[in-house]
Structure formats: structure tokens, C-alpha cells
N, C-alpha and C positions, 0 to 999 in steps of 0.2 A: 504494500500500500504506500502511495507517495506521501511524502511529509506534508504537514500543515504547519505553517509558520505564522507567528505574530511578530510584526515589526513596528518599531517606533523611531521616527526621525523628525527633526525640526530644522528649520532654516533651509534656504535654497541649496547650499552646498551639501547638506545632509540628504536632501531630496535627490540631488543629482547622483550621489553615490549610491543611494538606495535603489534608484532606477537601474543603474549599471549592475548592481548586485542582483537585483531581481531578474534581469535578463539572463545573467549567467546561471542562476539557480534553475530557471525554467528551461534553459538549454540543456543542463545536466539531467533534469528530471521534468519532462513536459507535463506530467500529472501533478506537479507540486502546486499547492495553493498558498498564497501569502496575503495577509491583510493587516491593517493597522493604521497608525498615524503617519501621514506623509503628505505629499503634494503632487503636482502634475507629472513630474518625472517618474515617481513611483507608480502612479496610476497608469501612465502610458506604457510602462514596461509589463503591465499585467497584474499589479497589486490592487487589492480592493481597499478603498479608503473608508475606514471606519470613522476617522477624524481627519480634518485638514488642518495642518499646522499654521497655515497662513492667517495672520491676524493676531497671533500671540507669541511670535518669535521676536524678541528684542535683545539689545545688548545692555549690560549693566545690572546692578543689583537693585537699585531704587527704581529703575525703569520697569522692572518685571512685576512690581507690586500690583499695578493696575490689571495685569493679565492673570492674576492668581485664580479668580473664580473659574474662568474658562479652562485654565490649566488643570485645576483639580477635577473638574467635570470630565475632561478627557482621560485623566489618569484612572478615574473610577470606571469609566466605560471600558477601557482596555483591560484593566484588572478583572472586571466582570467577564469579559470575553475569554480571558485566560482561564478563569475558574469554570466557566460553563462549557467551553469548547475544547479545553485541554490540548492546545497546540503542541507539536513535538519540540518546539524551541521558541524562545523569545529572542529576537535579534534587536539589539539596541545600537543606534547610530548616533554617536556624539551626543549633543543636547543634554549634558549631565544633570543639570538641576531638575529637569523633568524626568529623565530616564532613571536616575537613582531612586526617585520616589516610586516609580512604577516597578522597578526591580524588587524593592522591598515588599511590595504587595504580592508579587508573583513568585518570589523565591520559595516561600513556605508551601506552595502548591507542588513542588518537586519538578517543575518544568525547567529544563536546561536553559541557561542564559548565556548568549554569546554577545560580547560587546565589540562592535566594529567601529573603527574611527574613534579610538579611545580618547577621552577627555584629557586635557593637559594637566594631569595631577602633579606632574613634576614641576610645573610652573607656579602653581598657587594652590592653597588649601591641600597640602600634602597628606593631611589626616584622612582624606577620602580614599587613599590607597588601601587602608584597612577595610573600608566599605567595599571597594572593588574586589578585594580578596574574598569577602564573604559572599558576594552576590554572583560573581562571574565564573562560569565553568570554563570559559576560554575568552581571552582578549586578543583581538586581531589589530595589530598596530601598523601604521603606514609610514612611520619614520624609523630609521634603523637605530637611532640612539635610544628609542623608547624600550626596545626589547630587553636589554639588560636591566633597566630600571625596574620594570615590572617583574622580571624573573628574580632579581635580588630581593624584592618585596614578597616573594612567595606566590605571585599571581600567575596562573597558567597563561602563557603568552606565545604569540606567533607573529613574526614580521611578514606581512604579505606584499608590501610595496604600496606605492601611491596610485590610486585609481585614475588620477588626472592624466597620467602618462598615456592612457588609452583614450581618454575622453577629449584630448586636444586633437581635433581632426585636422586634415590638410586645409589651410586657410585659403580664402580668396586672394589672388594676387593684389599686392599693395596698390598698384596703379588703378586697377579696376574698382577696388573697394572705395578708394578715396574719390575717384571720379563719380561713382554712383551717389556719393554723399556731397557732391558739390565742392570738393576740396582738391588741392593741387598735388599731383603725384610726387613732385620733387621738393616740396616745401617741408621745413622741419615740422614734424608732427608729434604732438604730445597727447597720449591717451590718459583719460581721467577715469578712474574706477572708484566711485565714492562709497561703495558698500552696497549691501543687499537688503538692509532693513531700513524702514522709514526713519527711525530715530538716528541711525548712523548718517544717512544722507543729509538730514536736517542739520546735524552738527558739523559736517565735513565739507559739503559741496560748495557752500558760499565762499569759504576761504580758498578752496582750490580754484574756483573761478576767478577770484581776486588775484591769486598767484598768476593765473594765465594772463591777466592784464599786464602785470609786471614783467612777465616773460616777453610779451610782445613789445614792450617798451625797449627791451634790449635786443630782441630778435624780431624785427617788424613783420617778417613773413611767416612767423610761427602760426600754426593752426592746431585745432584741438578736436578730439573725438571723445565724447563722453559716453561710456558704456553703462547703461542703466539696467538694473535688474527688473524682471517682469513684476507686474501686479503692484507697482508703486504709484502713488498719486502724481499726476502730471505736474501739479503745482510745486512739488519739491524741486523740479528742474527748471522753473521759471527763471531762477537766478542766472542760469547759463546765458539765456537770451538777453537778460538785462545787462550783464557785465561783458559778455563776449558776443555782441550781436552779429559780428561778421567772422568768417573763418572758423566756425565751430559747428559741429554736428552731434546730435544725440542719437545713439543707435540702441536697439534692443535685440537681444538674441544673437548678437554678432561680436561677442567679447573677444573670441579668438582672432577674428579678422581685424578688430580694432588694435589688439596687441601686436599682431604681425605687421601692421602698417605703421606702428609708432617708432619713434627714435628714443623717446623717454616716456616713462609711465609714472603718473602720480596716483598712488593707490592706497586705499584704506587697508589697515592690517587685517590679515585673514587669509582665506584660501586663495584670494586673488594674487597674493604675493608669489605663491608657488606656481600658479598659472602663468604669471609674468616671467618667472624664471624659466619655465619650459619653453617660452618664446624667445629666451635669450635677450631680454630687454632691460637695460638699466632702469632703476626705479627709485622713487622717493616714497617711503612708507610713512603714512600719517595716521593719527588716531586722536579722538577726543571723546570723553564721556562727561556726564554731568559732574559737577564739582564734588558732590557728596560721594558718588560712586568711585570717583578717582581717589579721593582721600582714603576710602575703605580699602580699595585694591592695592594702593601703594604700600600698605602695611602687610598685605598678604602675599604679594607676588615675590617669588624667590629667584627670578632670573633677571639678567641685565638687559636682555633684548625682548621685544615683543614680536618682531618680524620673523615669521617662520623660516625664511631663507637664511637669516642670520643665525638662528638657532641650529638649523641643520648644518650650516658651514662651521659652526663653532667660533665664528668671528664676525665682526660687523663689516660686511662687504657692501651694504647699501645703507644710506642714512635713515634714521627713524626720528620723526618729529612728533612728539606726543604732548598732548594737553597744552601747557603754556608755550612750549617750544614750537608748536604748530601755529605758525603765522604765515600770511601770504608772502611776506618778505623772505622768510627762511626757505619756504618751499621754492619760490622763484629763484633764489640764489643757487640752490642745489640743482634745479632743472637746467638753468642756463649753463652751469659748470659742466654738466653731463653732455649738453648739446654742443658745447664749444671746445671742450678739452678731450681730444681723442684718446690721449693716454689714460685719463681717468676712466672713460667709458670702456676702454679695452680691459683695464684692470677689473672693473666690475663684472664684465662678461666672463673673464677667467674665473672669478669667484662663483658665478652662477653655473658655470660648467661643472665645478666641483659639487655644487648642490645637486645638479641633475644626476651625477654619477651615484649619489648616495640614496636616491629615491627608489632604487630597485628597477628591474626591467619591466617590460609590458606584461599584462596579464594579472594585475593585482585583483581585479574584481573576480576573475575566475578562481584565483587561489583562495580568496575569501569565501566564495561559494562552496568550494570543495571542503574547506575547513569547517564550515557550518554543517554541511551534510555529514561530515565525519563525526561531529559531536552528536548529531541526531542518531546516527547508526550505533555509536558507542553506548548511548543511553538506552536504546532499544535492546541491545545485546545484554546490558547489565540488568535490565528489567526482566528479560526472559530467564536469565540465570538465577535471579532472586526467586522467581515464581516456580522454577523447576523443582 
């Protein structure tokens, strides 16, 4: 009998990975069924949406308070589904504040739990590693430095590689992409990736657009491509037209093409930094949270960098401008330097090449799917042995 899985993911990046994982699971076992919390990518791959994460994925501790009622309702529904339908495994994809609560409800049911795209426990709130050891039958990590950290903490772990390697498809040629959006093929091009959540964009995009104005003062023919995540309010992007009325285009669903067309990228911290590295593009990483959230996190975070490419490299190969350091002037200075200093741009690209080497080869989603099915098979074998 084919497995029945329950899955929980939040945020666009988690939905993207859940979709790729679901396709591989169904390729390995076409009779497999999978349902849970997800979004359009998960549903398009054949998953059944019991809850849609869109609308309650935010960044920050204080920002999440307003979303608590809906979050609790979704946890209750998924936990009830696990109790009533007894899936063969629960697959958790990142989204730790939600998924840890769900796992605590499901673990007593004896259902195996696999955590894929593990949360950054090594970066902050390390006490949650004990929780992970209690709840997870297997943790599938996507960064090589994570594997020994989990193993040393006594957590069953497997490095499967980064799924973005397979998800970054062959892009449209730069000339065609830029021409289609009314831009010049040979002009210096800056891609702007302001994040995938509404509160991120509202905190970040205005200053990135202002930085664009300053870049253009130094490099008059500079042009800009803003890659927006789907399902965001159009009004969040009005600031682009207000500050960069000419030589700027907003695109949706074309992030890879935007990155491939760019000479420099201004990006919010997160998955986009890895995506930018895969396109071999120098970048400036920025981030801003509410003042209260930042004060709380500053006491909890245990790493010097927030940019994933810097964490993977083990050194600061690209600049990070966070909170008060994130100003239009600082962003513009870094961008102009990368656009005009060929030696610096080459050094950054050499660092990004080292990052790509450490991400593992193609096939991460397939390896994750195989690991999940192995956990399911092992649990069934153990159950048969116990009942015999």
C-alpha cells in the first residue's frame, strides 16, 4: 500500500521546496498521497491543501503576534488530521515556530516525523536543538556545515544538498529579457529582491529604491529590475515608480531571469541570497525588522553573519547591511563599488564559486524523497516486528 503523508510548510521558499519534494515523492511512488499546509507550488505538484499558509507567514517575533489565532487554528486542524487519518509520516519544512508546535501535538501519536529544510538552530535559540532531538526521527539538512552540528547534538541527520540547484532553470537570455521589459541590453543592470513577505517588502523596498536613485547619480545609465514575489499587494511596489520612474521594471515569476540579467543584486537576507549565488552575481545583503524584534534577536543570535552565502563560505564574501547600517547611502556605495571595481567583483565571484561547491550536487529533492520513504519503510518494518 502506498504511503500517506502529512506535510507542513510556510512561506514561499518552503512552498517551493515542498512542491519539488512532492514531485519526487510521487515519481518514486505514483500511488503516494500527501496533504497538509502549503501553497500553490505544493498544490501544483499534487499535494492536497488542507490549509494555505498565505496570509500568516511573517518575519519577526512581534510581527507574528497578530497571526496567532489563524496559526493555532491551522495547527489544531493538522493535528486532528494526524490523529484521525494516521498518516505514515509527518514531513515538516522549515517554518519552526509553527512546525515545532505541530510536532509536539503529533509526536505522542507515534507517527514518524521527518524535518526537511531544518531551522537555523545553530544561529539562535540553540535550546531548540533539544526539542528537535525529541521530536524528529530524521532531519534532512541542505547545508553541509549543519550535518555535524546536528549529529554532535544526538539528532539523526542526513545532508541531502540544496534543492535550489535543480530549481534554477536555464534562464532567458539577458538581451531578450531586458528588451521585453523595456530596458537596454548593455546598460549596467541592478536586480532588486526585497523579500517575499509583505512586512519585509514594506521595511526594505523604499530604501532600496532610494539607493537606486543614488546609484544612478553616479552611474547615469544604470537600470533596475525589481523581482516581486507573487500574491503581494501592488501598493507595496508603488515606491519603485515614485523614486525610479524611468529605467526600472517590476517582474513577477521571473526571478531567475532577473538575476541572470543583473550585474549586481540588492537582496533581502534569505533564500534569495543562495539563488543569487547560483547565478554567480555579486550582491549586497540587507535586512530590517521592527525595532523591538531586532532588540530581542540581537540578544539571541549566536552568529556574526546573517547572509547564508557568508555562513556557508565561513567568511564575509559579500556585505551585509542590517537595521541601522541599512541606509540608501550605504547600499548605493556598495553597489557602485561592485559595478565599477572589476577586481572586487571578481573576488566576490570567486567566493560565490566556493559557496556553490559546498551546496552538494543536483538531485537534492530526490535524495530527500528517498530518505523520507526510507523512514516510512523502516517504521512499517518495526511495527510488523513488534506485532509479530
